[in-house]
C-alpha positions, 0 to 999 in steps of 0.5 A: 500499500502507499497512503498519501495525505496531510502531515501526522500532526493535522491528522491528530489534531484537525480530525474527529469522529466526524471530521475526515481529512482527504488522501489517496490510498494506492493498493498493487494489484494482481498484474502488478500495477497500482490502482489508486483510491480517493479515501478519507482518513481520521485519527483514532484512539485516545492514547495513541492520539496523545502519546504516539509518533503515528496513529491509527487511522480510520479510513472512509471509502465510498462504495462506487470507489471500493468496487473491484479493488481489495477495500470492496465491501468496507465502507470504514477500515481500520489501519493500525500503524506502530506507535513510535517511530523506533527500531522495534516499530514494525516488530511490534505490530508483527506481535499485534497482528499475531494476536488477532490471528490466535484469536481467530483460532479461539472465537469465531466472532472476530474482525479480519484482518490483513496485513500491508507493507504501507509506504506511508507519504505526509504531504508538508506544504513543499515537503513531503516525509516517507515512512516504511511500516508495517501495518495492518487492516482491520474490517469494519464492524459491520461486516462482522455483524453482517456475517452473523445476522447481527447488530453491532450495539452502542452505549449499552452500558451492559454488564458482562453476565448478560454476555453469552457465556461461552463467548464471553468466557473466550473472550475473556480467557483470551485476554488472559493468555495475551495478559491484556486488560486494557479494555472493558465490554460495559464501556465498549472499551476495546471491545464491541458488542454484537446482538443476535436475533437470539438475543445473544449478545456476543463481545469482539476484542479488538486492541491489544497493543498495550498487552503484556504478549506485544509488551510495547516500551511505553506500557505501564504496568496496573499495580492496582490490579497486582501488576509489576510487569505488563506481562503478569496476567491477571484474569478480568472475566466475570465469575460465571458458574464453573460448570461452564467455565470448566467446559469452556476450558477444555474447549480453549485446550483443544485449541492449543495446537492451532494458536502455537500453529497460528504463531509459528506462521510468522517465525521468520518475522521475528529474531529467534530469541524473541520468537522464543519468548513469545512461544514460551509464554503463550506455552505457560498460559495453556500450562495454566489451563492443564494444572487443575490447581492453577486454574482454580486459583487464577481463573475460577477463584482468581475472576471479578465478583463486582 
């Protein structure tokens, strides 16, 4: 991809939920040429807008403009870029992308993502700056809902115990697996809720950059929850009937080969030592699920009661 647009500074300062800036997105097609698409962009994310060099971007595209391209069917997409402009910027994005790929193995209710190499070109008057980035696209919320004949709900303030048991516990265990506590299904922070025709509320997870699995240098452990390191796992799922939790435990354990294979697919994208660390971190999670003692202490009894 090639994205030509205003400066990063302008995108942060001049856009909001309803204000976009014009941009051009060039996509390499199957023939090796470039498809040019007129789009609009805005910044998204509260923390990254304030603290990051780059900011995640929301792309908006017209239906007729997207037709025949890889964007077809999308009215809006999220473009995830690195936070900082450091030497490890692309590695951190790859870690978060792998988290999405692993979640696909655990829950059918997930956002589809697409990895992309991006040449980001910002225009500042007569000057231009170019950045070569690893990025990925996240599909529009409505497309996920459409796959399940569901509807994305807004401003629910829904108590977590009203979520579908199995889906919610898978969601909670995955967040525990990657040590992510930066979410709330009640306040819709890094989470969306779908309502199915059967009146089942289904959580959707996204934004995993502040997890222990990614372990970004700008991350801070939550001392109120007992973390001394971002990689310290804290189960944030609400307490549910133990037979249901135990049943989901066995299901998630059955996904271990698929989850590890999802990681292994991207082994070459990481330094050997880092890949070994990531692999062991996941293996430690599954070891907890296999241990009756650890599972009862850390998840069954460690769940949220209020």
